[in-house]
Backbone as CSV, one residue per row, in Angstrom:
resi,resn,N_x,N_y,N_z,CA_x,CA_y,CA_z,C_x,C_y,C_z
1,UNK,87.527,79.973,84.526,87.353,81.353,84.899,85.835,81.794,85.125
2,UNK,85.394,81.673,86.624,83.997,82.101,86.953,83.677,83.076,87.002
3,UNK,82.370,83.572,86.459,81.940,85.128,85.576,80.677,85.303,86.302
4,UNK,80.564,85.994,86.865,78.756,86.536,86.926,78.736,87.794,86.403
5,UNK,77.765,87.532,85.254,77.220,89.066,84.455,76.201,89.177,84.897
6,UNK,75.895,90.834,85.668,74.641,91.087,85.992,74.092,91.997,84.963
7,UNK,73.004,91.576,84.317,72.839,92.707,82.806,71.236,92.548,83.073
8,UNK,70.332,93.249,83.130,69.283,93.273,82.809,68.428,93.057,81.591
9,UNK,69.352,93.296,80.507,68.989,93.130,78.935,69.396,91.669,78.625
10,UNK,68.706,91.195,78.420,68.576,89.379,78.230,69.207,89.323,77.013
11,UNK,68.712,90.132,75.887,69.601,89.765,74.457,70.961,90.052,74.785
12,UNK,71.475,91.180,75.121,72.973,91.374,75.208,73.367,90.116,76.038
13,UNK,72.753,89.944,77.139,73.428,88.634,77.760,73.498,87.346,77.246
14,UNK,72.397,87.273,76.247,72.808,86.135,75.408,73.844,85.957,73.922
15,UNK,73.869,87.292,73.563,74.790,87.550,73.050,76.400,87.414,73.299
16,UNK,76.302,87.510,74.673,77.652,87.411,75.670,77.931,86.185,75.423
17,UNK,76.493,85.307,76.015,76.927,83.777,76.293,77.900,83.087,75.398
18,UNK,77.524,83.403,74.079,77.915,82.689,72.951,79.580,83.099,73.195
19,UNK,80.032,84.367,73.162,81.552,84.541,73.136,82.145,83.704,74.501
20,UNK,81.376,84.105,75.815,82.013,83.340,76.879,82.201,82.316,76.686
21,UNK,80.960,81.207,76.330,80.979,79.559,75.246,82.736,79.302,74.900
22,UNK,82.890,80.553,73.652,84.401,80.218,72.888,85.444,80.177,73.991
23,UNK,85.525,80.856,75.226,86.548,81.217,75.700,86.494,80.194,77.132
24,UNK,85.253,79.269,77.242,85.242,78.174,78.200,85.094,78.597,79.216
25,UNK,84.381,79.842,79.405,84.301,80.202,80.947,83.249,79.780,81.394
26,UNK,82.996,79.735,82.711,81.791,79.585,83.456,81.222,80.992,83.807
27,UNK,79.828,81.158,83.201,79.190,81.987,83.564,78.015,81.652,84.024
28,UNK,77.625,82.431,85.146,76.088,82.726,85.834,75.942,84.109,85.497
29,UNK,74.219,84.008,84.916,73.723,85.188,84.714,72.755,85.958,85.739
30,UNK,72.600,87.147,86.072,71.575,87.840,87.072,70.565,88.575,86.303
31,UNK,69.394,89.093,86.517,68.870,90.066,85.369,68.558,91.488,86.027
32,UNK,68.542,91.218,87.641,68.166,92.317,88.386,69.061,92.591,89.513
33,UNK,68.866,93.662,90.205,69.997,94.035,91.484,69.771,92.640,92.465
34,UNK,68.415,92.430,92.833,68.200,91.480,94.049,68.850,90.245,93.325
35,UNK,68.529,89.366,92.290,68.697,88.341,91.714,70.328,88.602,91.792
36,UNK,71.085,89.277,91.390,72.531,89.420,91.665,72.954,89.308,92.628
37,UNK,72.474,89.628,93.739,73.070,89.581,95.028,72.496,88.228,95.676
38,UNK,71.764,87.663,95.176,71.126,86.311,95.816,72.502,85.366,94.893
39,UNK,72.896,85.415,93.635,73.484,84.783,92.986,75.067,84.931,93.910
40,UNK,75.125,86.173,93.911,76.847,86.508,94.579,76.852,85.576,96.115
41,UNK,75.964,85.754,96.799,75.829,85.312,97.965,75.957,83.694,98.038
42,UNK,75.505,83.074,96.757,75.847,81.553,96.781,77.359,81.529,96.969
43,UNK,78.060,82.346,96.513,79.708,81.939,96.501,80.527,82.760,96.817
44,UNK,80.334,83.994,97.712,80.912,85.315,97.781,82.283,85.153,97.431
45,UNK,83.130,84.408,97.572,84.849,84.138,97.609,85.056,83.585,96.507
46,UNK,84.113,83.031,95.623,84.562,81.776,94.571,84.453,82.534,92.940
47,UNK,84.092,83.722,93.129,83.989,84.563,91.766,85.340,85.310,91.288
48,UNK,85.755,84.793,89.932,86.588,85.178,89.340,86.530,86.767,89.161
49,UNK,85.527,87.360,88.386,85.036,88.271,87.857,83.487,88.928,87.826
50,UNK,83.342,90.179,87.945,81.929,90.262,87.746,81.684,91.520,86.750
51,UNK,80.556,91.381,85.817,80.554,92.428,84.825,78.896,92.898,85.502
52,UNK,78.770,94.063,85.896,77.898,94.832,86.354,77.252,95.806,85.822
53,UNK,75.957,95.486,85.125,75.077,96.792,84.695,74.850,97.702,85.465
54,UNK,74.718,98.943,85.659,74.598,100.049,86.277,73.200,100.668,86.599
55,UNK,72.258,100.410,85.474,70.846,100.191,85.149,70.079,99.457,85.624
56,UNK,69.843,98.968,86.344,69.251,97.561,86.756,67.767,97.771,87.738
57,UNK,66.772,96.943,87.605,65.543,96.871,88.146,65.935,96.464,89.282
58,UNK,65.039,96.944,90.385,64.733,96.430,91.650,66.215,96.801,92.854
59,UNK,67.080,96.900,92.418,68.370,97.485,93.137,69.250,97.970,92.348
60,UNK,69.488,99.518,92.495,70.687,99.837,91.465,72.114,99.072,91.629
61,UNK,72.712,99.361,90.231,74.095,98.544,90.191,75.104,99.293,91.225
62,UNK,74.764,100.370,91.719,75.944,101.203,92.524,75.551,100.287,93.794
63,UNK,74.176,100.427,94.103,74.156,99.570,95.351,74.665,98.064,95.542
64,UNK,74.668,97.654,94.391,75.068,96.241,94.100,76.450,96.139,94.067
65,UNK,77.231,97.234,93.152,78.746,97.062,93.886,79.176,97.302,95.198
66,UNK,78.360,98.477,95.936,78.891,98.669,97.270,78.662,97.573,98.316
67,UNK,77.336,96.388,97.720,77.085,95.603,98.823,78.299,94.588,98.332
68,UNK,78.612,94.292,97.404,79.601,93.094,96.791,81.084,93.756,97.630
69,UNK,81.349,94.953,97.463,82.932,95.170,97.896,82.805,95.073,99.339
70,UNK,81.851,95.288,100.018,81.830,94.993,101.322,81.997,93.550,101.884
71,UNK,81.912,92.528,101.012,81.968,91.180,101.272,82.999,90.800,100.781
72,UNK,83.872,91.327,99.623,85.041,91.057,98.966,85.378,92.337,98.343
73,UNK,86.763,92.665,98.797,87.319,93.612,98.056,88.491,93.401,96.784
74,UNK,88.403,91.840,96.420,89.233,91.625,95.861,88.795,91.242,94.525
75,UNK,87.480,90.924,94.563,86.869,90.055,93.078,87.047,91.515,91.911
76,UNK,87.541,91.407,90.870,87.583,92.264,90.245,86.018,92.531,89.389
77,UNK,85.666,93.876,89.238,84.497,94.423,88.788,84.696,95.161,87.536
78,UNK,83.942,94.901,86.590,83.675,95.764,85.301,82.258,96.174,85.613
79,UNK,82.075,97.591,85.046,81.036,98.248,85.439,80.640,98.229,83.585
80,UNK,79.116,98.105,83.169,78.719,98.273,81.986,77.703,99.205,82.102
81,UNK,77.499,100.357,81.076,76.410,101.676,81.568,76.549,102.659,80.113
82,UNK,75.183,102.886,80.233,75.298,103.903,78.942,75.309,104.961,79.177
83,UNK,75.314,105.253,80.894,76.020,106.553,81.200,77.657,106.494,80.861
84,UNK,78.077,107.893,80.044,79.488,108.001,79.881,79.901,109.524,80.529
85,UNK,79.470,110.113,81.335,80.009,111.644,81.890,80.686,110.909,82.633
86,UNK,81.675,111.855,83.285,83.068,111.884,84.047,82.556,111.430,85.480
87,UNK,81.509,112.042,85.379,80.993,111.686,87.181,80.287,110.537,87.347
88,UNK,79.923,109.803,86.328,79.228,108.556,86.518,80.422,107.567,86.533
89,UNK,81.353,107.983,85.468,82.710,106.810,86.122,83.529,107.048,87.423
90,UNK,83.486,108.234,87.610,84.130,108.526,89.131,83.438,107.598,90.174
91,UNK,82.048,108.262,90.048,81.166,107.513,91.254,81.564,105.840,91.002
92,UNK,81.507,105.767,89.682,81.900,103.642,89.691,82.711,103.160,90.430
93,UNK,84.230,103.944,89.957,85.362,103.772,90.548,85.042,103.917,91.890
94,UNK,84.404,104.833,92.494,84.442,104.855,94.192,83.593,103.586,94.564
95,UNK,82.621,103.195,93.991,81.960,102.404,94.277,82.998,100.903,94.206
96,UNK,83.848,100.907,93.853,84.726,99.910,93.646,84.929,99.182,92.258
97,UNK,84.364,99.710,91.183,84.722,99.278,89.936,86.409,99.400,89.690
98,UNK,86.603,98.396,88.749,88.046,98.292,88.650,88.246,98.731,87.060
99,UNK,87.141,98.384,86.398,87.051,99.140,85.150,85.804,99.351,84.383
100,UNK,85.437,100.029,83.274,84.144,100.759,83.223,84.109,100.889,81.423
101,UNK,83.146,100.189,81.075,82.944,99.929,79.670,81.554,100.574,79.349
102,UNK,81.295,101.707,78.308,80.375,102.384,78.056,79.809,101.385,76.954
103,UNK,78.132,101.536,77.100,77.250,100.668,76.002,77.078,101.866,75.210
104,UNK,76.942,101.213,73.788,76.961,99.892,73.317,78.284,99.656,73.134
105,UNK,78.432,98.120,73.406,80.344,98.061,73.331,80.495,96.751,72.377
106,UNK,81.439,96.574,72.000,81.689,95.420,70.910,81.967,94.327,71.872
107,UNK,81.524,92.890,71.708,81.580,91.805,72.486,83.145,91.286,72.493
108,UNK,83.638,91.462,71.552,85.298,91.366,71.733,85.948,92.138,72.332
109,UNK,85.575,93.398,72.500,86.199,94.231,73.335,85.632,93.764,74.564
110,UNK,84.694,93.946,75.097,84.427,93.326,76.452,85.225,91.841,76.946
111,UNK,85.007,91.083,75.866,86.317,89.832,76.292,88.073,90.184,76.575
112,UNK,87.972,91.281,75.871,89.643,91.866,75.938,89.720,92.704,77.570
113,UNK,88.695,93.036,77.580,89.024,93.780,78.822,88.652,92.934,79.943
114,UNK,88.262,91.819,79.994,87.767,90.466,80.956,89.618,90.127,81.107
115,UNK,89.616,89.618,80.014,91.176,88.995,80.024,92.079,90.054,80.642
116,UNK,92.334,91.270,80.196,93.226,92.125,80.557,93.369,92.321,81.913
117,UNK,91.829,92.513,82.671,91.386,92.895,84.212,91.904,91.336,84.685
118,UNK,91.580,90.214,84.126,92.366,88.878,85.020,93.611,89.058,84.862
119,UNK,94.632,89.588,83.983,95.775,89.079,83.964,96.125,90.191,85.218
120,UNK,95.684,91.383,85.248,96.263,92.360,86.316,96.078,91.952,87.474
121,UNK,94.791,91.440,87.903,94.598,90.943,89.242,95.591,89.679,89.309
122,UNK,95.637,88.556,88.486,96.727,87.783,88.554,97.855,87.964,88.770
123,UNK,98.128,89.120,88.586,100.028,89.770,88.423,100.001,90.066,89.982
124,UNK,98.972,90.726,90.765,98.825,91.791,91.471,99.037,90.827,92.699
125,UNK,98.322,89.674,92.471,97.967,88.305,93.591,99.507,87.679,93.751
126,UNK,99.922,87.414,92.570,101.201,86.855,92.643,102.290,87.741,93.226
127,UNK,102.102,89.027,92.904,102.935,90.191,93.906,102.683,89.760,95.264
128,UNK,101.444,89.904,95.612,101.180,90.096,97.034,101.501,88.719,97.705
129,UNK,101.588,87.779,97.240,101.943,86.284,97.390,103.604,86.193,97.742
130,UNK,104.090,86.887,96.916,105.794,87.183,96.827,106.137,88.093,98.093
131,UNK,105.443,89.113,98.301,105.615,90.040,99.539,105.231,89.093,100.658
132,UNK,104.178,88.575,100.938,103.976,87.767,102.049,105.127,86.910,102.252
133,UNK,105.614,86.098,101.157,106.608,85.175,101.229,107.857,85.206,101.863
134,UNK,108.241,86.881,100.938,109.715,87.553,101.756,109.661,87.739,102.922
135,UNK,108.554,88.197,103.489,108.162,88.698,104.944,108.733,87.367,105.940
136,UNK,108.767,86.307,105.345,108.718,85.265,106.109,110.187,84.419,105.640
137,UNK,110.830,84.904,104.846,112.174,84.679,104.489,113.256,85.136,104.973
138,UNK,114.506,84.751,105.696,115.701,85.627,106.186,116.381,85.243,104.712
139,UNK,117.468,86.745,104.460,118.000,86.232,103.343,119.313,86.452,103.641
140,UNK,119.828,86.573,104.977,120.819,86.535,105.315,121.188,85.761,106.335
141,UNK,121.695,84.638,106.460,121.657,83.718,107.886,122.967,82.907,108.052
142,UNK,123.496,82.784,109.251,124.332,81.529,109.586,124.075,80.973,110.547
143,UNK,124.823,80.599,111.285,124.866,79.557,112.404,124.045,80.016,113.731
144,UNK,124.246,81.289,113.980,124.011,82.278,115.013,122.562,83.366,114.882
145,UNK,122.846,83.644,113.264,122.486,85.020,113.111,121.680,84.739,111.746
146,UNK,120.622,85.824,111.671,119.730,85.715,110.667,119.233,87.165,110.352
147,UNK,118.980,88.008,109.217,118.445,88.847,109.138,117.228,89.111,107.858
148,UNK,116.373,89.510,108.057,115.254,89.959,106.853,115.309,91.251,106.154
149,UNK,115.629,91.195,105.407,115.928,92.500,104.719,114.039,93.217,104.277
150,UNK,113.160,92.542,104.094,111.952,92.793,103.936,111.272,93.585,105.183
151,UNK,111.397,92.519,106.474,110.713,93.486,107.345,111.858,93.849,108.430
152,UNK,113.417,94.148,107.870,114.091,94.772,108.243,114.387,94.106,110.116
153,UNK,114.197,92.538,109.984,114.532,92.182,111.518,115.614,91.358,111.686
154,UNK,116.459,91.421,112.679,117.508,90.818,113.136,117.861,90.199,114.151
155,UNK,118.296,89.279,114.292,118.108,88.155,115.278,119.554,87.760,115.593
156,UNK,120.029,87.270,116.777,121.476,86.754,117.260,121.092,85.495,118.172
157,UNK,120.737,84.701,117.560,120.472,83.374,118.826,119.037,83.478,119.022
158,UNK,118.334,84.260,118.090,117.070,84.620,118.389,116.361,85.404,119.096
159,UNK,117.504,86.146,119.616,117.196,87.304,120.352,117.253,88.551,119.461
160,UNK,116.475,89.347,119.327,116.578,90.662,118.413,117.071,91.719,118.736
161,UNK,117.702,92.006,117.710,119.003,93.353,117.904,117.944,94.372,117.333
162,UNK,117.479,95.112,118.088,116.776,96.295,117.988,117.290,97.553,117.556
163,UNK,116.246,98.689,117.138,116.534,99.985,117.313,117.616,100.359,116.116
164,UNK,117.832,99.768,114.992,119.109,99.661,114.314,118.354,101.114,113.196
165,UNK,119.405,101.929,113.229,119.156,102.892,111.974,119.408,102.089,110.645
166,UNK,118.852,102.991,109.578,118.985,102.244,108.119,120.687,101.522,107.902
167,UNK,121.386,103.214,108.188,122.829,103.057,108.109,123.701,101.573,108.864
168,UNK,123.053,101.522,110.033,123.291,100.636,110.699,122.963,99.249,110.461
169,UNK,121.691,98.898,109.995,121.322,98.059,109.245,122.004,97.480,107.757
170,UNK,122.425,98.288,106.777,122.987,98.407,105.614,124.347,97.576,106.142
171,UNK,124.978,98.288,107.022,126.363,98.062,107.449,126.551,96.596,107.964
172,UNK,125.765,96.520,108.910,125.313,94.799,109.281,125.213,93.680,108.437
173,UNK,124.104,94.280,107.423,123.771,93.346,106.463,125.212,92.579,105.328
174,UNK,126.125,94.229,105.150,126.991,93.924,104.020,127.860,93.085,104.592
175,UNK,128.503,93.051,106.228,129.173,92.516,106.734,128.920,90.819,106.704
176,UNK,127.532,90.707,107.395,127.068,89.470,107.425,126.423,88.815,106.117
177,UNK,126.881,89.447,105.220,126.726,88.345,104.010,127.929,87.568,103.635
178,UNK,128.563,88.320,104.034,130.200,87.501,103.918,130.759,87.572,104.931
179,UNK,130.615,86.172,105.794,130.918,86.304,106.894,132.515,85.679,107.004
180,UNK,133.492,86.357,108.023,134.987,86.362,107.950,135.453,87.336,106.940
181,UNK,134.954,87.601,105.670,135.253,88.424,105.147,135.950,89.863,105.729
182,UNK,136.809,90.244,105.219,137.569,91.539,105.787,137.032,92.952,104.931
183,UNK,136.333,93.988,105.386,135.930,94.938,104.785,137.143,95.792,105.488
184,UNK,137.616,96.783,104.239,138.271,97.982,104.526,137.670,98.777,104.879
185,UNK,137.515,99.945,105.437,136.555,101.202,105.692,136.374,101.697,104.660
186,UNK,136.791,101.814,103.312,136.865,102.456,101.997,135.696,101.715,101.252
187,UNK,135.877,100.079,101.379,135.298,99.695,101.192,133.654,99.684,101.544
188,UNK,133.620,99.657,103.083,132.384,99.770,103.556,131.469,101.370,103.199
189,UNK,132.677,102.453,102.712,131.908,103.956,102.912,131.374,103.588,101.143
190,UNK,132.027,102.918,100.309,131.633,102.579,98.995,130.383,101.849,98.988
191,UNK,130.090,100.823,99.726,129.199,100.073,99.717,127.578,100.760,100.771
192,UNK,128.164,100.923,101.523,126.884,101.154,102.297,126.619,103.213,102.475
193,UNK,127.800,103.674,102.102,127.211,105.176,102.055,127.370,105.519,100.465
194,UNK,127.862,104.910,99.718,128.215,105.444,98.363,128.795,106.468,98.320
195,UNK,129.832,106.692,99.324,130.540,107.931,99.544,129.715,109.098,99.333
196,UNK,128.259,108.971,100.278,127.456,110.137,99.912,128.009,111.201,100.997
197,UNK,127.633,112.739,100.976,128.160,113.595,101.722,129.649,113.767,102.298
198,UNK,130.458,113.321,100.953,131.857,113.132,101.555,132.089,112.562,102.729
199,UNK,131.528,111.294,102.906,132.141,110.625,104.155,133.556,110.666,104.571
200,UNK,134.173,110.545,105.476,135.286,109.738,105.956,135.440,108.795,106.880
201,UNK,136.600,107.938,106.927,136.696,106.708,107.572,136.145,106.765,108.677
202,UNK,135.790,108.210,109.401,135.749,107.856,110.991,134.257,107.710,111.025
203,UNK,133.185,108.081,109.664,131.877,107.785,110.034,131.713,106.321,110.026
204,UNK,132.355,105.649,109.443,132.402,103.947,109.327,132.530,103.421,110.901
205,UNK,133.765,103.761,111.571,133.992,103.700,112.668,133.125,103.764,114.169
206,UNK,132.262,105.059,113.594,131.427,105.573,114.731,129.985,104.644,114.587
207,UNK,129.593,104.429,113.365,128.604,103.696,113.439,128.922,102.054,113.861
208,UNK,130.173,101.920,113.515,130.350,100.193,114.215,130.195,100.191,115.345
209,UNK,130.694,101.654,116.339,130.859,101.772,117.793,129.451,101.559,118.275
210,UNK,128.358,102.285,117.702,127.051,102.231,118.029,126.145,100.612,117.618
211,UNK,126.962,100.433,116.569,126.309,98.675,116.180,126.658,97.983,117.028
212,UNK,127.840,97.767,117.361,128.456,96.853,118.697,127.585,97.043,120.032
213,UNK,127.365,98.418,120.381,126.587,98.527,121.743,125.125,97.719,121.345
214,UNK,124.412,97.968,120.480,123.247,97.265,120.238,123.394,95.863,120.317
215,UNK,124.505,95.436,119.445,124.678,94.025,119.673,124.595,93.113,120.833
216,UNK,125.525,93.712,121.591,126.335,93.380,122.879,124.976,93.418,123.888
217,UNK,123.837,94.124,123.461,122.755,93.980,124.429,122.174,92.715,124.476
218,UNK,122.403,91.963,123.571,121.348,90.767,122.960,122.539,89.285,123.445
219,UNK,123.753,89.786,123.256,124.687,88.626,122.946,126.280,88.905,122.792
220,UNK,126.808,87.953,122.287,128.253,87.899,122.234,128.760,88.804,120.694
221,UNK,129.463,89.261,120.779,130.012,90.386,120.006,130.305,89.924,118.795
222,UNK,129.771,90.231,117.474,129.936,89.800,116.080,130.469,90.225,115.155
223,UNK,131.105,91.715,115.320,131.646,92.844,114.411,133.070,92.822,114.981
224,UNK,133.936,91.839,114.339,135.462,92.040,114.702,136.351,92.926,114.041
225,UNK,137.535,93.618,114.849,138.195,94.595,114.275,139.136,93.718,113.777
226,UNK,139.999,93.753,112.259,140.866,93.949,111.807,142.050,94.683,112.052
227,UNK,142.863,94.626,112.861,143.807,96.127,112.854,144.651,96.351,111.505
228,UNK,144.165,97.872,111.365,145.278,98.030,110.447,144.510,97.676,108.860
229,UNK,143.142,97.063,109.100,142.141,96.750,107.968,141.123,97.107,107.689
230,UNK,140.383,96.700,108.631,138.813,97.252,108.731,138.503,96.318,109.623
231,UNK,137.159,95.480,109.239,136.331,95.215,109.863,135.681,93.636,109.037
232,UNK,135.274,93.057,109.970,134.582,91.565,109.840,133.474,91.031,110.391
233,UNK,132.552,90.334,109.819,131.295,89.665,110.863,132.139,88.226,111.056
234,UNK,131.996,87.649,112.376,132.316,86.447,112.602,131.505,86.170,114.046
235,UNK,130.350,85.149,113.824,129.537,84.880,114.876,130.192,83.329,115.194
236,UNK,131.250,83.114,115.074,131.877,81.480,115.211,131.961,81.397,117.306
237,UNK,132.334,82.678,117.757,132.459,82.674,119.197,130.824,82.620,119.994
238,UNK,129.505,82.638,119.082,128.441,82.869,119.538,128.110,81.642,120.438
239,UNK,127.596,81.711,121.852,127.188,80.470,122.429,128.438,79.788,123.031
240,UNK,129.469,80.135,122.830,130.495,79.252,123.488,130.758,79.990,125.021
241,UNK,130.978,79.104,126.044,131.118,79.438,127.019,132.474,80.276,127.500
242,UNK,132.872,81.149,128.121,134.025,81.845,128.380,134.915,81.203,129.311
């Protein structure tokens, strides 16, 4: 971990350096607000963690926090200060702090807080990466059809089926997940509507009718009626010349 410790008290910095070395962290120290920004600006995107004393010479810690946040919204910041009033803490968080440690503090406690914040930041980054990945993945896909549950985008032969209501989307997804499997109206009521509002089978028929109209705007119909039973998804006729 690459850490920038901004602290005007050199004895505190020297003490923390011993603990940081035990963790094998790459630590840079700055002893006033101007030096802090100079050090930060050497590699604005390269820092994994910043500890920031509020009572700094030359430039106040709040101003430093503001300038750092103007360049990086993601680098975790732990504020260190002798101020312990609620208003100071609130102001610190408003300036972009992720955590707040009041002096005097135990070195072991600060190391633990750094580790906890690093884990939290790592977890959030992983979640964001997973969300971004999900946006690019079609979780239902056949030869001519693809559906993304995250973005709620649906395509038939690369032509988007637009303006689907939530129920129409869930109905189409339910059918398309199991191509050619026949679903009874009762099964669809249970899966898509969960029997809410005491729906009857005509609810399914009405939604299928509207869904078909939207599908037909872009291509061949893929929702087929199985007389006396229900409905199925079948895109095997898509792309074939009549």
